[in-house]
C-alpha positions as CSV (number, residue, x, y, z in Angstrom):
1,M,161.2,53.5,120.6
2,S,161.1,50.8,117.9
3,E,158.5,48.1,117.9
4,L,161.3,45.5,118.9
5,E,162.3,47.6,121.8
6,K,158.7,47.9,123.0
7,F,158.3,44.1,122.7
8,L,161.5,43.4,124.7
9,A,160.5,45.9,127.5
10,R,157.0,44.1,127.8
11,A,158.7,40.7,127.8
12,E,160.9,41.8,130.6
13,A,158.1,43.1,132.6
14,V,156.0,39.7,132.1
15,L,159.1,37.7,133.1
16,A,159.5,39.9,136.2
17,R,155.9,39.1,137.3
18,V,156.3,35.5,136.6
19,E,159.4,35.2,138.6
20,Q,157.5,36.5,141.7
21,V,154.9,33.6,141.3
22,L,157.2,30.7,140.6
23,P,159.1,29.2,143.6
24,G,162.9,29.9,143.4
25,I,165.7,27.6,144.1
26,P,166.1,27.1,148.0
27,A,169.2,28.9,149.2
28,D,171.9,26.9,151.0
29,P,171.8,27.6,154.8
30,A,174.8,28.2,157.0
31,W,175.5,24.5,157.6
32,D,178.0,25.1,160.2
33,A,175.6,27.3,162.2
34,A,173.6,24.3,163.9
35,I,173.0,20.6,164.1
36,A,169.3,21.0,163.6
37,F,167.2,23.0,161.1
38,R,163.6,23.6,160.5
39,W,162.1,23.9,157.0
40,R,160.2,27.2,156.6
41,R,158.3,28.9,153.8
42,Q,158.3,32.7,153.0
43,G,155.7,33.1,150.3
44,R,156.4,30.5,147.7
45,Q,160.1,30.2,148.6
46,G,161.3,27.4,151.1
47,F,164.4,27.6,153.1
48,L,166.2,25.9,156.1
49,Q,166.3,27.8,159.3
50,P,169.0,26.9,161.8
51,V,167.8,25.9,165.4
52,A,170.0,28.0,167.6
53,H,169.2,26.0,170.8
54,P,168.3,22.4,170.1
55,H,167.0,20.2,172.9
56,R,170.0,18.6,174.5
57,V,168.3,15.4,175.8
58,R,170.6,12.4,176.0
59,L,170.1,8.6,175.4
60,K,170.9,7.8,179.1
61,D,168.1,10.3,180.2
62,L,165.4,8.0,178.7
63,H,164.2,5.2,180.8
64,G,161.5,2.5,180.3
65,V,162.3,2.3,176.6
66,E,165.5,0.3,176.5
67,E,164.6,-1.9,173.6
68,Q,163.3,0.9,171.5
69,K,166.5,2.8,172.4
70,K,168.7,0.1,171.3
71,L,167.1,-0.5,167.9
72,I,167.0,3.3,167.0
73,D,170.6,3.8,168.2
74,R,171.8,0.8,166.2
75,N,170.0,2.0,163.0
76,T,171.3,5.6,163.4
77,R,174.8,4.3,164.0
78,Q,174.7,2.2,160.8
79,F,173.5,5.2,158.9
80,V,176.1,7.6,160.2
81,Q,178.9,5.0,159.4
82,G,177.7,4.9,155.8
83,L,176.0,1.5,156.1
84,P,172.5,0.5,155.0
85,A,169.8,1.7,157.3
86,N,166.0,2.1,157.4
87,N,163.6,4.9,157.7
88,V,161.9,4.8,161.2
89,L,158.4,5.0,162.3
90,L,157.9,5.5,166.1
91,T,154.3,5.0,167.2
92,G,152.3,4.5,170.5
93,A,151.3,6.0,173.7
94,R,151.8,9.8,174.3
95,G,154.6,11.0,176.5
96,T,156.6,7.8,176.4
97,G,159.7,9.2,174.6
98,K,159.1,8.9,170.9
99,S,160.3,12.5,170.1
100,S,162.9,12.5,172.8
101,L,164.7,9.5,171.3
102,V,165.0,11.1,168.0
103,K,166.6,14.2,169.6
104,A,168.8,12.0,171.7
105,V,170.3,10.1,168.8
106,L,170.9,13.5,167.1
107,N,172.9,14.7,170.1
108,Q,174.7,11.4,170.2
109,Y,175.9,11.4,166.7
110,A,176.1,15.1,165.8
111,P,179.8,15.1,166.4
112,K,180.1,12.4,163.7
113,G,178.3,14.4,161.1
114,L,174.5,13.7,161.7
115,R,172.2,16.7,161.1
116,L,168.3,16.9,161.5
117,I,165.7,18.7,159.4
118,E,162.3,19.2,161.1
119,V,159.5,19.3,158.4
120,E,155.9,20.1,159.5
121,R,153.1,18.0,158.0
122,Q,151.7,20.7,155.7
123,E,155.3,21.2,154.3
124,L,155.9,17.7,153.4
125,V,155.0,18.5,149.7
126,D,158.4,20.1,149.6
127,L,160.2,16.9,150.4
128,P,161.6,16.5,146.7
129,D,163.2,20.0,147.0
130,I,164.6,19.3,150.6
131,V,166.1,16.1,149.4
132,E,167.6,17.8,146.3
133,L,169.1,20.3,148.6
134,L,170.8,17.7,150.9
135,Y,172.0,14.8,148.6
136,R,175.3,16.4,147.6
137,R,176.3,17.3,151.2
138,R,178.9,15.2,153.1
139,E,176.7,15.1,156.3
140,R,174.1,12.5,157.0
141,F,170.5,13.9,157.5
142,I,167.5,12.7,159.3
143,V,164.2,14.3,158.0
144,Y,162.1,14.5,161.1
145,C,158.3,14.6,161.1
146,D,156.8,14.9,164.6
147,D,153.4,13.8,165.5
148,L,152.5,12.8,162.2
149,S,149.0,12.1,161.1
150,F,147.0,12.5,157.8
151,D,143.4,13.1,156.7
152,A,142.3,11.6,153.5
153,G,143.5,13.4,150.4
154,E,146.2,15.5,152.0
155,P,149.0,16.3,149.4
156,G,151.7,15.7,151.9
157,Y,150.6,11.9,152.3
158,R,151.4,11.3,148.7
159,A,154.7,13.2,148.8
160,L,155.8,11.1,151.8
161,K,155.0,7.9,150.1
162,V,157.1,8.9,147.1
163,A,159.9,10.0,149.4
164,L,160.0,6.9,151.3
165,D,159.9,4.4,148.4
166,G,158.2,5.2,145.2
167,S,160.0,7.8,143.0
168,V,161.7,7.0,139.7
169,A,164.9,8.6,141.4
170,A,167.0,6.4,143.7
171,P,166.7,7.3,147.4
172,S,169.4,9.6,148.6
173,E,172.1,7.7,150.6
174,N,172.4,10.6,153.0
175,V,168.9,11.1,154.0
176,L,166.6,9.0,156.2
177,I,163.0,9.9,157.4
178,Y,162.2,9.4,161.2
179,A,158.5,10.0,162.0
180,T,156.6,9.9,165.2
181,S,152.9,9.4,165.6
182,N,150.2,8.3,168.0
183,R,148.6,6.2,165.0
184,R,150.2,3.1,163.7
185,H,149.0,3.7,160.2
186,L,149.2,7.5,160.3
187,M,145.5,7.9,159.3
188,P,142.2,7.6,161.1
189,E,140.6,4.2,160.8
190,Y,136.8,3.8,160.7
191,M,134.6,0.9,161.6
192,A,132.9,1.1,158.1
193,E,136.2,0.1,156.5
194,N,135.9,-3.3,157.9
195,L,132.9,-3.9,155.6
196,E,135.2,-3.7,152.6
197,A,137.0,-6.9,153.7
198,Q,136.5,-9.9,151.5
199,H,136.5,-13.7,152.5
200,V,138.4,-15.6,149.7
201,G,139.0,-19.3,150.4
202,G,138.6,-18.9,154.0
203,E,141.1,-16.1,154.2
204,V,140.3,-12.4,155.0
205,H,141.5,-9.8,152.5
206,P,141.4,-6.2,153.6
207,G,139.5,-3.7,151.5
208,E,141.3,-1.1,149.2
209,T,141.0,1.8,151.8
210,T,142.7,-0.3,154.5
211,E,145.4,-1.4,152.1
212,E,146.0,2.2,151.0
213,K,146.4,3.3,154.7
214,V,148.8,0.4,155.6
215,S,150.9,1.0,152.5
216,L,152.3,4.2,153.9
217,S,153.5,2.8,157.2
218,E,154.8,-0.3,155.5
219,R,157.3,1.9,153.7
220,F,159.1,2.5,157.0
221,G,161.6,-0.2,157.4
222,L,161.9,-0.1,161.1
223,W,158.8,0.2,163.4
224,L,159.1,1.1,167.1
225,S,156.1,0.7,169.4
226,F,155.7,2.5,172.8
227,Y,153.4,1.6,175.5
228,P,152.1,3.2,178.7
229,F,154.4,2.8,181.7
230,D,153.5,0.7,184.7
231,Q,153.5,2.3,188.1
232,E,157.0,1.3,189.2
233,Q,158.5,2.4,185.7
234,Y,156.8,5.7,186.2
235,L,158.2,6.2,189.8
236,A,161.6,5.1,188.6
237,I,161.7,7.9,186.0
238,V,160.3,10.3,188.7
239,Q,163.2,9.5,190.8
240,Y,165.8,10.0,188.1
241,W,164.5,13.5,187.2
242,L,164.3,14.5,190.8
243,A,167.9,13.5,191.3
244,H,168.6,15.4,188.0
245,F,167.2,18.6,189.7
246,G,169.2,17.9,192.9
247,I,166.4,16.4,195.0
248,H,168.0,13.7,197.1
249,E,165.1,12.2,199.1
250,T,163.6,10.8,196.0
251,G,162.1,7.7,197.7
252,A,160.1,9.5,200.4
253,E,156.5,8.5,200.8
254,Q,155.3,12.0,200.3
255,V,157.0,12.1,196.9
256,R,155.7,8.8,195.9
257,R,152.1,9.7,196.9
258,E,152.1,13.1,195.2
259,A,153.9,11.7,192.0
260,L,151.0,9.1,191.7
261,Q,148.4,11.8,192.2
262,W,150.0,14.0,189.5
263,A,149.8,11.0,187.0
264,L,146.3,10.3,188.1
265,G,145.3,13.9,187.4
266,R,146.7,13.7,183.8
267,G,145.4,10.2,183.0
268,S,148.9,9.1,182.0
269,R,151.8,7.4,183.7
270,S,154.3,8.7,181.1
271,G,157.9,9.8,181.0
272,R,156.4,13.3,180.2
273,A,154.2,13.3,183.2
274,A,157.3,12.2,185.4
275,W,159.5,14.9,184.1
276,Q,156.8,17.6,184.7
277,F,156.1,16.4,188.2
278,A,159.8,16.5,189.0
279,R,160.1,20.1,187.7
280,D,157.0,21.1,189.8
281,W,158.4,19.3,192.9
282,S,162.0,20.7,192.7
283,G,160.5,24.2,191.9
284,R,158.4,24.1,195.1
285,T,161.3,22.8,197.2
286,G,163.4,25.6,196.0
287,L,160.8,28.1,196.9
288,K,160.6,26.7,200.4
289,A,164.4,26.8,200.7
290,R,164.5,30.5,199.8
291,R,162.0,31.4,202.5
């Protein structure tokens, strides 16, 4: 073997090893296989995994959040019709329908070409690759980040800021980001940060740490806030789900009393607690009927 042949053989071996380390180009998924996808990683390679059985919640199933429902529905309708629309941040009390609203608008507009890509917090560093994969498609995509919260210095925090409004590249017209969180500014806030505030000419100017945290949430054009339900709202949601499960005596005093005890035991009068109670009650009723 000549010296040139030996060199080429060694070069091919080195390239093969380098290719195993470097991330490859994400493969196109089976776009017609589903309306929702999850971003997954296998080694250094990311890919879109179809969700075979997405949650089929409907907008009419969600109660006590009428204003939030109206706003997110309008924003999504604008987006699907090719009109300007905003990235959306849904924040507030747990169990009040934030995630369910996102799933509901997906089901509402999937027949018109809307698709959803769920991305976990630790995978947000791949947002540039995900957007690159989507921007030539004819469909409209919601990149969905559920229960989002960051600690200081996380790489996904910077990647999300850039994706929202900070890259030299123009935002993709067929991609929006919808995120849910229990924190308005997506990061923990500490009492000591108030000491950074300055008084200038009688005005209060927040410190740099606070400004940095607020800067991420401000990049979402539409904020939707969710609050705990009062007792009557909670009981109305209980009645709706009981009727959904075929329980007709939804206003009985025993149902009311046990529904309130259920919420008290969980420390929350939420739509989630109401749905869980209705499932429990209808299940117990079914067992009694089979005896």
